mmCIF file as gemmi writes it, N, C-alpha and C atoms, coordinates in Angstrom:
data_model
loop_
_atom_site.group_PDB
_atom_site.id
_atom_site.type_symbol
_atom_site.label_atom_id
_atom_site.label_alt_id
_atom_site.label_comp_id
_atom_site.label_asym_id
_atom_site.label_entity_id
_atom_site.label_seq_id
_atom_site.pdbx_PDB_ins_code
_atom_site.Cartn_x
_atom_site.Cartn_y
_atom_site.Cartn_z
_atom_site.occupancy
_atom_site.B_iso_or_equiv
_atom_site.pdbx_formal_charge
_atom_site.auth_seq_id
_atom_site.auth_asym_id
_atom_site.pdbx_PDB_model_num
ATOM 1 N N . UNK Axp A 1 ? 29.582 64.653 47.445 1 0 ? 1 A 1
ATOM 2 C CA . UNK Axp A 1 ? 29.013 65.481 46.22 1 0 ? 1 A 1
ATOM 3 C C . UNK Axp A 1 ? 29.958 65.97 45.32 1 0 ? 1 A 1
ATOM 4 N N . UNK Axp A 2 ? 29.428 65.977 43.789 1 0 ? 2 A 1
ATOM 5 C CA . UNK Axp A 2 ? 29.945 66.618 42.816 1 0 ? 2 A 1
ATOM 6 C C . UNK Axp A 2 ? 29.408 67.432 42.205 1 0 ? 2 A 1
ATOM 7 N N . UNK Axp A 3 ? 30.075 68.998 41.875 1 0 ? 3 A 1
ATOM 8 C CA . UNK Axp A 3 ? 29.905 69.767 40.882 1 0 ? 3 A 1
ATOM 9 C C . UNK Axp A 3 ? 30.485 70.002 39.976 1 0 ? 3 A 1
ATOM 10 N N . UNK Axp A 4 ? 29.708 70.126 38.452 1 0 ? 4 A 1
ATOM 11 C CA . UNK Axp A 4 ? 30.219 70.249 37.463 1 0 ? 4 A 1
ATOM 12 C C . UNK Axp A 4 ? 29.719 71.573 37.049 1 0 ? 4 A 1
ATOM 13 N N . UNK Axp A 5 ? 30.817 71.903 36.072 1 0 ? 5 A 1
ATOM 14 C CA . UNK Axp A 5 ? 30.814 73.601 35.306 1 0 ? 5 A 1
ATOM 15 C C . UNK Axp A 5 ? 31.601 73.588 34.236 1 0 ? 5 A 1
ATOM 16 N N . UNK Axp A 6 ? 31.017 74.434 33.438 1 0 ? 6 A 1
ATOM 17 C CA . UNK Axp A 6 ? 31.86 74.945 32.486 1 0 ? 6 A 1
ATOM 18 C C . UNK Axp A 6 ? 32.961 76.081 32.287 1 0 ? 6 A 1
ATOM 19 N N . UNK Axp A 7 ? 34.142 75.948 32.236 1 0 ? 7 A 1
ATOM 20 C CA . UNK Axp A 7 ? 35.114 76.78 32.137 1 0 ? 7 A 1
ATOM 21 C C . UNK Axp A 7 ? 35.342 77.807 31.37 1 0 ? 7 A 1
ATOM 22 N N . UNK Axp A 8 ? 35.508 79.121 31.164 1 0 ? 8 A 1
ATOM 23 C CA . UNK Axp A 8 ? 36.216 79.969 30.182 1 0 ? 8 A 1
ATOM 24 C C . UNK Axp A 8 ? 37.145 80.695 30.703 1 0 ? 8 A 1
ATOM 25 N N . UNK Axp A 9 ? 38.245 80.948 30.129 1 0 ? 9 A 1
ATOM 26 C CA . UNK Axp A 9 ? 39.445 81.543 30.452 1 0 ? 9 A 1
ATOM 27 C C . UNK Axp A 9 ? 39.795 82.737 29.643 1 0 ? 9 A 1
ATOM 28 N N . UNK Axp A 10 ? 40.082 83.946 29.693 1 0 ? 10 A 1
ATOM 29 C CA . UNK Axp A 10 ? 40.794 84.958 28.932 1 0 ? 10 A 1
ATOM 30 C C . UNK Axp A 10 ? 41.488 85.535 29.482 1 0 ? 10 A 1
ATOM 31 N N . UNK Axp A 11 ? 41.988 86.739 28.827 1 0 ? 11 A 1
ATOM 32 C CA . UNK Axp A 11 ? 42.808 87.504 29.514 1 0 ? 11 A 1
ATOM 33 C C . UNK Axp A 11 ? 42.488 88.239 30.763 1 0 ? 11 A 1
ATOM 34 N N . UNK Axp A 12 ? 41.603 88.758 30.814 1 0 ? 12 A 1
ATOM 35 C CA . UNK Axp A 12 ? 40.453 89.43 31.794 1 0 ? 12 A 1
ATOM 36 C C . UNK Axp A 12 ? 39.977 88.903 32.648 1 0 ? 12 A 1
ATOM 37 N N . UNK Axp A 13 ? 39.393 87.519 32.099 1 0 ? 13 A 1
ATOM 38 C CA . UNK Axp A 13 ? 38.552 86.784 33.682 1 0 ? 13 A 1
ATOM 39 C C . UNK Axp A 13 ? 38.517 85.58 33.212 1 0 ? 13 A 1
ATOM 40 N N . UNK Axp A 14 ? 38.303 84.791 34.418 1 0 ? 14 A 1
ATOM 41 C CA . UNK Axp A 14 ? 38.233 82.958 34.258 1 0 ? 14 A 1
ATOM 42 C C . UNK Axp A 14 ? 36.394 82.84 34.591 1 0 ? 14 A 1
ATOM 43 N N . UNK Axp A 15 ? 35.598 82.435 34.031 1 0 ? 15 A 1
ATOM 44 C CA . UNK Axp A 15 ? 34.394 82.241 34.147 1 0 ? 15 A 1
ATOM 45 C C . UNK Axp A 15 ? 33.831 81.075 34.211 1 0 ? 15 A 1
ATOM 46 N N . UNK Axp A 16 ? 33.181 80.542 35.525 1 0 ? 16 A 1
ATOM 47 C CA . UNK Axp A 16 ? 32.502 79.251 35.852 1 0 ? 16 A 1
ATOM 48 C C . UNK Axp A 16 ? 30.928 79.354 36.048 1 0 ? 16 A 1
ATOM 49 N N . UNK Axp A 17 ? 30.134 78.728 35.255 1 0 ? 17 A 1
ATOM 50 C CA . UNK Axp A 17 ? 28.924 78.369 35.114 1 0 ? 17 A 1
ATOM 51 C C . UNK Axp A 17 ? 28.74 77.526 35.558 1 0 ? 17 A 1
ATOM 52 N N . UNK Axp A 18 ? 28.099 76.825 36.3 1 0 ? 18 A 1
ATOM 53 C CA . UNK Axp A 18 ? 28.006 75.935 37.156 1 0 ? 18 A 1
ATOM 54 C C . UNK Axp A 18 ? 26.37 74.65 36.364 1 0 ? 18 A 1
ATOM 55 N N . UNK Axp A 19 ? 26.723 73.885 36.329 1 0 ? 19 A 1
ATOM 56 C CA . UNK Axp A 19 ? 25.302 73.471 35.611 1 0 ? 19 A 1
ATOM 57 C C . UNK Axp A 19 ? 24.235 73.058 36.725 1 0 ? 19 A 1
ATOM 58 N N . UNK Axp A 20 ? 23.207 72.792 35.761 1 0 ? 20 A 1
ATOM 59 C CA . UNK Axp A 20 ? 21.84 72.727 36.674 1 0 ? 20 A 1
ATOM 60 C C . UNK Axp A 20 ? 21.501 74.4 37.244 1 0 ? 20 A 1
ATOM 61 N N . UNK Axp A 21 ? 21.878 75.46 36.594 1 0 ? 21 A 1
ATOM 62 C CA . UNK Axp A 21 ? 21.656 76.649 37.211 1 0 ? 21 A 1
ATOM 63 C C . UNK Axp A 21 ? 21.871 76.728 38.586 1 0 ? 21 A 1
ATOM 64 N N . UNK Axp A 22 ? 22.941 75.938 38.824 1 0 ? 22 A 1
ATOM 65 C CA . UNK Axp A 22 ? 23.233 76.679 40.375 1 0 ? 22 A 1
ATOM 66 C C . UNK Axp A 22 ? 24.084 77.687 40.572 1 0 ? 22 A 1
ATOM 67 N N . UNK Axp A 23 ? 24.278 78.349 39.859 1 0 ? 23 A 1
ATOM 68 C CA . UNK Axp A 23 ? 25.135 79.716 39.747 1 0 ? 23 A 1
ATOM 69 C C . UNK Axp A 23 ? 26.484 80.051 38.733 1 0 ? 23 A 1
ATOM 70 N N . UNK Axp A 24 ? 27.039 81.098 38.965 1 0 ? 24 A 1
ATOM 71 C CA . UNK Axp A 24 ? 28.165 81.462 38.399 1 0 ? 24 A 1
ATOM 72 C C . UNK Axp A 24 ? 29.212 82.065 39.056 1 0 ? 24 A 1
ATOM 73 N N . UNK Axp A 25 ? 30.499 82.087 38.82 1 0 ? 25 A 1
ATOM 74 C CA . UNK Axp A 25 ? 31.855 82.593 39.686 1 0 ? 25 A 1
ATOM 75 C C . UNK Axp A 25 ? 32.621 82.983 38.41 1 0 ? 25 A 1
ATOM 76 N N . UNK Axp A 26 ? 33.107 84.28 38.705 1 0 ? 26 A 1
ATOM 77 C CA . UNK Axp A 26 ? 33.925 85.144 37.648 1 0 ? 26 A 1
ATOM 78 C C . UNK Axp A 26 ? 35.028 85.641 38.675 1 0 ? 26 A 1
ATOM 79 N N . UNK Axp A 27 ? 36.292 85.456 37.653 1 0 ? 27 A 1
ATOM 80 C CA . UNK Axp A 27 ? 37.15 86.175 38.869 1 0 ? 27 A 1
ATOM 81 C C . UNK Axp A 27 ? 37.929 86.856 37.784 1 0 ? 27 A 1
ATOM 82 N N . UNK Axp A 28 ? 37.778 88.242 37.992 1 0 ? 28 A 1
ATOM 83 C CA . UNK Axp A 28 ? 38.093 89.466 37.037 1 0 ? 28 A 1
ATOM 84 C C . UNK Axp A 28 ? 39.376 90.179 37.712 1 0 ? 28 A 1
ATOM 85 N N . UNK Axp A 29 ? 40.29 90.161 36.492 1 0 ? 29 A 1
ATOM 86 C CA . UNK Axp A 29 ? 41.804 90.394 36.169 1 0 ? 29 A 1
ATOM 87 C C . UNK Axp A 29 ? 41.686 92.086 36.122 1 0 ? 29 A 1
ATOM 88 N N . UNK Axp A 30 ? 40.625 92.565 35.467 1 0 ? 30 A 1
ATOM 89 C CA . UNK Axp A 30 ? 40.965 93.786 34.86 1 0 ? 30 A 1
ATOM 90 C C . UNK Axp A 30 ? 39.198 93.848 34.664 1 0 ? 30 A 1
ATOM 91 N N . UNK Axp A 31 ? 38.197 94.425 35.848 1 0 ? 31 A 1
ATOM 92 C CA . UNK Axp A 31 ? 37.067 94.139 35.716 1 0 ? 31 A 1
ATOM 93 C C . UNK Axp A 31 ? 36.734 95.802 34.955 1 0 ? 31 A 1
ATOM 94 N N . UNK Axp A 32 ? 35.734 95.476 33.776 1 0 ? 32 A 1
ATOM 95 C CA . UNK Axp A 32 ? 35.318 96.657 33.414 1 0 ? 32 A 1
ATOM 96 C C . UNK Axp A 32 ? 34.075 97.37 34.077 1 0 ? 32 A 1
ATOM 97 N N . UNK Axp A 33 ? 34.061 98.482 34.872 1 0 ? 33 A 1
ATOM 98 C CA . UNK Axp A 33 ? 32.994 99.157 34.927 1 0 ? 33 A 1
ATOM 99 C C . UNK Axp A 33 ? 31.711 99.487 34.386 1 0 ? 33 A 1
ATOM 100 N N . UNK Axp A 34 ? 31.53 99.359 33.047 1 0 ? 34 A 1
ATOM 101 C CA . UNK Axp A 34 ? 30.726 99.256 32.31 1 0 ? 34 A 1
ATOM 102 C C . UNK Axp A 34 ? 29.806 98.298 32.302 1 0 ? 34 A 1
ATOM 103 N N . UNK Axp A 35 ? 30.353 96.952 32.936 1 0 ? 35 A 1
ATOM 104 C CA . UNK Axp A 35 ? 29.538 96.021 32.982 1 0 ? 35 A 1
ATOM 105 C C . UNK Axp A 35 ? 28.626 96.22 34.271 1 0 ? 35 A 1
ATOM 106 N N . UNK Axp A 36 ? 27.159 95.333 34.041 1 0 ? 36 A 1
ATOM 107 C CA . UNK Axp A 36 ? 26.308 95.143 34.908 1 0 ? 36 A 1
ATOM 108 C C . UNK Axp A 36 ? 27.041 94.783 36.261 1 0 ? 36 A 1
ATOM 109 N N . UNK Axp A 37 ? 26.618 95.255 37.278 1 0 ? 37 A 1
ATOM 110 C CA . UNK Axp A 37 ? 26.826 95.036 38.808 1 0 ? 37 A 1
ATOM 111 C C . UNK Axp A 37 ? 26.075 94.378 39.693 1 0 ? 37 A 1
ATOM 112 N N . UNK Axp A 38 ? 25.829 93.143 39.997 1 0 ? 38 A 1
ATOM 113 C CA . UNK Axp A 38 ? 25.201 92.546 40.485 1 0 ? 38 A 1
ATOM 114 C C . UNK Axp A 38 ? 25.985 91.198 41.064 1 0 ? 38 A 1
ATOM 115 N N . UNK Axp A 39 ? 25.19 90.465 42.171 1 0 ? 39 A 1
ATOM 116 C CA . UNK Axp A 39 ? 26.058 89.908 42.852 1 0 ? 39 A 1
ATOM 117 C C . UNK Axp A 39 ? 27.046 90.051 44.031 1 0 ? 39 A 1
ATOM 118 N N . UNK Axp A 40 ? 27.546 89.12 44.644 1 0 ? 40 A 1
ATOM 119 C CA . UNK Axp A 40 ? 28.744 89.472 45.713 1 0 ? 40 A 1
ATOM 120 C C . UNK Axp A 40 ? 30.042 89.423 45.069 1 0 ? 40 A 1
ATOM 121 N N . UNK Axp A 41 ? 30.486 90.298 45.651 1 0 ? 41 A 1
ATOM 122 C CA . UNK Axp A 41 ? 32.122 90.883 45.146 1 0 ? 41 A 1
ATOM 123 C C . UNK Axp A 41 ? 32.895 90.71 46.227 1 0 ? 41 A 1
ATOM 124 N N . UNK Axp A 42 ? 33.89 89.853 46.17 1 0 ? 42 A 1
ATOM 125 C CA . UNK Axp A 42 ? 35.213 89.948 47.177 1 0 ? 42 A 1
ATOM 126 C C . UNK Axp A 42 ? 36.197 90.411 46.396 1 0 ? 42 A 1
ATOM 127 N N . UNK Axp A 43 ? 36.883 91.117 47.162 1 0 ? 43 A 1
ATOM 128 C CA . UNK Axp A 43 ? 37.951 92.214 46.788 1 0 ? 43 A 1
ATOM 129 C C . UNK Axp A 43 ? 39.341 91.831 47.201 1 0 ? 43 A 1
ATOM 130 N N . UNK Axp A 44 ? 40.265 91.655 46.259 1 0 ? 44 A 1
ATOM 131 C CA . UNK Axp A 44 ? 41.769 91.223 46.704 1 0 ? 44 A 1
ATOM 132 C C . UNK Axp A 44 ? 42.496 92.601 46.75 1 0 ? 44 A 1
ATOM 133 N N . UNK Axp A 45 ? 43.574 92.77 47.125 1 0 ? 45 A 1
ATOM 134 C CA . UNK Axp A 45 ? 44.376 93.525 46.957 1 0 ? 45 A 1
ATOM 135 C C . UNK Axp A 45 ? 45.719 92.734 47.296 1 0 ? 45 A 1
ATOM 136 N N . UNK Axp A 46 ? 46.658 92.832 46.537 1 0 ? 46 A 1
ATOM 137 C CA . UNK Axp A 46 ? 48.202 92.129 46.792 1 0 ? 46 A 1
ATOM 138 C C . UNK Axp A 46 ? 47.811 90.62 47.64 1 0 ? 46 A 1
ATOM 139 N N . UNK Axp A 47 ? 46.712 90.026 47.28 1 0 ? 47 A 1
ATOM 140 C CA . UNK Axp A 47 ? 46.656 88.416 47.18 1 0 ? 47 A 1
ATOM 141 C C . UNK Axp A 47 ? 46.005 88.994 48.482 1 0 ? 47 A 1
ATOM 142 N N . UNK Axp A 48 ? 45.524 89.76 49.009 1 0 ? 48 A 1
ATOM 143 C CA . UNK Axp A 48 ? 44.667 89.594 50.336 1 0 ? 48 A 1
ATOM 144 C C . UNK Axp A 48 ? 43.426 89.99 50.621 1 0 ? 48 A 1
ATOM 145 N N . UNK Axp A 49 ? 42.447 89.39 51.21 1 0 ? 49 A 1
ATOM 146 C CA . UNK Axp A 49 ? 41.172 89.824 50.999 1 0 ? 49 A 1
ATOM 147 C C . UNK Axp A 49 ? 40.831 91.261 51.427 1 0 ? 49 A 1
ATOM 148 N N . UNK Axp A 50 ? 40.207 92.181 51.018 1 0 ? 50 A 1
ATOM 149 C CA . UNK Axp A 50 ? 40.378 93.394 51.011 1 0 ? 50 A 1
ATOM 150 C C . UNK Axp A 50 ? 38.571 93.893 52.165 1 0 ? 50 A 1
ATOM 151 N N . UNK Axp A 51 ? 37.756 93.17 51.119 1 0 ? 51 A 1
ATOM 152 C CA . UNK Axp A 51 ? 36.243 93.348 51.199 1 0 ? 51 A 1
ATOM 153 C C . UNK Axp A 51 ? 35.348 92.38 50.638 1 0 ? 51 A 1
ATOM 154 N N . UNK Axp A 52 ? 34.168 92.443 51.548 1 0 ? 52 A 1
ATOM 155 C CA . UNK Axp A 52 ? 32.954 91.357 50.878 1 0 ? 52 A 1
ATOM 156 C C . UNK Axp A 52 ? 32.203 92.273 50.652 1 0 ? 52 A 1
ATOM 157 N N . UNK Axp A 53 ? 31.43 92.683 49.531 1 0 ? 53 A 1
ATOM 158 C CA . UNK Axp A 53 ? 30.543 93.758 49.452 1 0 ? 53 A 1
ATOM 159 C C . UNK Axp A 53 ? 29.674 93.383 47.926 1 0 ? 53 A 1
ATOM 160 N N . UNK Axp A 54 ? 28.522 94.418 47.967 1 0 ? 54 A 1
ATOM 161 C CA . UNK Axp A 54 ? 27.776 94.368 46.752 1 0 ? 54 A 1
ATOM 162 C C . UNK Axp A 54 ? 28.228 94.893 45.538 1 0 ? 54 A 1
ATOM 163 N N . UNK Axp A 55 ? 29.409 95.828 45.872 1 0 ? 55 A 1
ATOM 164 C CA . UNK Axp A 55 ? 29.923 96.752 44.563 1 0 ? 55 A 1
ATOM 165 C C . UNK Axp A 55 ? 31.368 96.306 44.388 1 0 ? 55 A 1
ATOM 166 N N . UNK Axp A 56 ? 31.813 96.207 43.134 1 0 ? 56 A 1
ATOM 167 C CA . UNK Axp A 56 ? 33.137 96.061 43.055 1 0 ? 56 A 1
ATOM 168 C C . UNK Axp A 56 ? 34.128 96.846 43.248 1 0 ? 56 A 1
ATOM 169 N N . UNK Axp A 57 ? 35.373 96.611 43.898 1 0 ? 57 A 1
ATOM 170 C CA . UNK Axp A 57 ? 36.518 97.621 44.149 1 0 ? 57 A 1
ATOM 171 C C . UNK Axp A 57 ? 37.041 98.041 42.919 1 0 ? 57 A 1
ATOM 172 N N . UNK Axp A 58 ? 37.756 98.972 43.225 1 0 ? 58 A 1
ATOM 173 C CA . UNK Axp A 58 ? 38.442 99.726 41.602 1 0 ? 58 A 1
ATOM 174 C C . UNK Axp A 58 ? 39.763 99.515 41.308 1 0 ? 58 A 1
ATOM 175 N N . UNK Axp A 59 ? 40.275 98.271 42.417 1 0 ? 59 A 1
ATOM 176 C CA . UNK Axp A 59 ? 41.774 97.886 42.2 1 0 ? 59 A 1
ATOM 177 C C . UNK Axp A 59 ? 41.653 96.351 42.263 1 0 ? 59 A 1
ATOM 178 N N . UNK Axp A 60 ? 42.981 95.827 42.119 1 0 ? 60 A 1
ATOM 179 C CA . UNK Axp A 60 ? 43.074 94.477 42.6 1 0 ? 60 A 1
ATOM 180 C C . UNK Axp A 60 ? 42.184 93.646 41.48 1 0 ? 60 A 1
ATOM 181 N N . UNK Axp A 61 ? 42.074 92.032 42.346 1 0 ? 61 A 1
ATOM 182 C CA . UNK Axp A 61 ? 41.242 91.013 41.505 1 0 ? 61 A 1
ATOM 183 C C . UNK Axp A 61 ? 40.281 91.076 42.299 1 0 ? 61 A 1
ATOM 184 N N . UNK Axp A 62 ? 39.058 90.697 41.415 1 0 ? 62 A 1
ATOM 185 C CA . UNK Axp A 62 ? 37.725 90.712 41.863 1 0 ? 62 A 1
ATOM 186 C C . UNK Axp A 62 ? 37.081 89.441 41.762 1 0 ? 62 A 1
ATOM 187 N N . UNK Axp A 63 ? 36.716 88.708 42.576 1 0 ? 63 A 1
ATOM 188 C CA . UNK Axp A 63 ? 35.954 87.16 42.542 1 0 ? 63 A 1
ATOM 189 C C . UNK Axp A 63 ? 34.499 88.155 42.77 1 0 ? 63 A 1
ATOM 190 N N . UNK Axp A 64 ? 33.703 87.345 41.808 1 0 ? 64 A 1
ATOM 191 C CA . UNK Axp A 64 ? 32.187 87.909 41.419 1 0 ? 64 A 1
ATOM 192 C C . UNK Axp A 64 ? 31.402 86.719 41.428 1 0 ? 64 A 1
ATOM 193 N N . UNK Axp A 65 ? 30.506 86.594 42.366 1 0 ? 65 A 1
ATOM 194 C CA . UNK Axp A 65 ? 29.762 85.238 42.871 1 0 ? 65 A 1
ATOM 195 C C . UNK Axp A 65 ? 27.919 85.581 42.314 1 0 ? 65 A 1
ATOM 196 N N . UNK Axp A 66 ? 27.749 84.917 41.463 1 0 ? 66 A 1
ATOM 197 C CA . UNK Axp A 66 ? 26.268 85.173 41.266 1 0 ? 66 A 1
ATOM 198 C C . UNK Axp A 66 ? 25.348 83.902 41.59 1 0 ? 66 A 1
ATOM 199 N N . UNK Axp A 67 ? 24.657 84.253 42.435 1 0 ? 67 A 1
ATOM 200 C CA . UNK Axp A 67 ? 23.76 82.897 43.079 1 0 ? 67 A 1
ATOM 201 C C . UNK Axp A 67 ? 22.853 82.396 41.755 1 0 ? 67 A 1
ATOM 202 N N . UNK Axp A 68 ? 22.017 81.226 41.566 1 0 ? 68 A 1
ATOM 203 C CA . UNK Axp A 68 ? 21.284 80.798 41.161 1 0 ? 68 A 1
ATOM 204 C C . UNK Axp A 68 ? 19.82 81.818 40.78 1 0 ? 68 A 1
ATOM 205 N N . UNK Axp A 69 ? 19.28 81.722 39.687 1 0 ? 69 A 1
ATOM 206 C CA . UNK Axp A 69 ? 18.482 82.806 39.559 1 0 ? 69 A 1
ATOM 207 C C . UNK Axp A 69 ? 16.984 82.686 40.413 1 0 ? 69 A 1
ATOM 208 N N . UNK Axp A 70 ? 16.762 81.144 40.941 1 0 ? 70 A 1
ATOM 209 C CA . UNK Axp A 70 ? 15.454 80.833 41.656 1 0 ? 70 A 1
ATOM 210 C C . UNK Axp A 70 ? 15.783 81.172 43.097 1 0 ? 70 A 1
ATOM 211 N N . UNK Axp A 71 ? 17.13 81.728 43.445 1 0 ? 71 A 1
ATOM 212 C CA . UNK Axp A 71 ? 17.076 82.31 45.067 1 0 ? 71 A 1
ATOM 213 C C . UNK Axp A 71 ? 16.671 83.725 45.29 1 0 ? 71 A 1
ATOM 214 N N . UNK Axp A 72 ? 16.051 84.518 46.147 1 0 ? 72 A 1
ATOM 215 C CA . UNK Axp A 72 ? 15.417 85.446 46.142 1 0 ? 72 A 1
ATOM 216 C C . UNK Axp A 72 ? 16.496 86.037 46.994 1 0 ? 72 A 1
């Protein structure tokens, strides 16, 4: 199985957009709380998983998973 994606890297976030509308993945180093909140969040502190939730944590590194639009 081969998965293709486009990656964008900034000082605040690593963004992966998967081809064929297969979803998106963001690794936030400095999450901005004025951003729209959607998807599943994996919240890390000191490189350890703290929680998996529908809301981002207010600390640490946050991985945001956005499923494809055609999934309910």
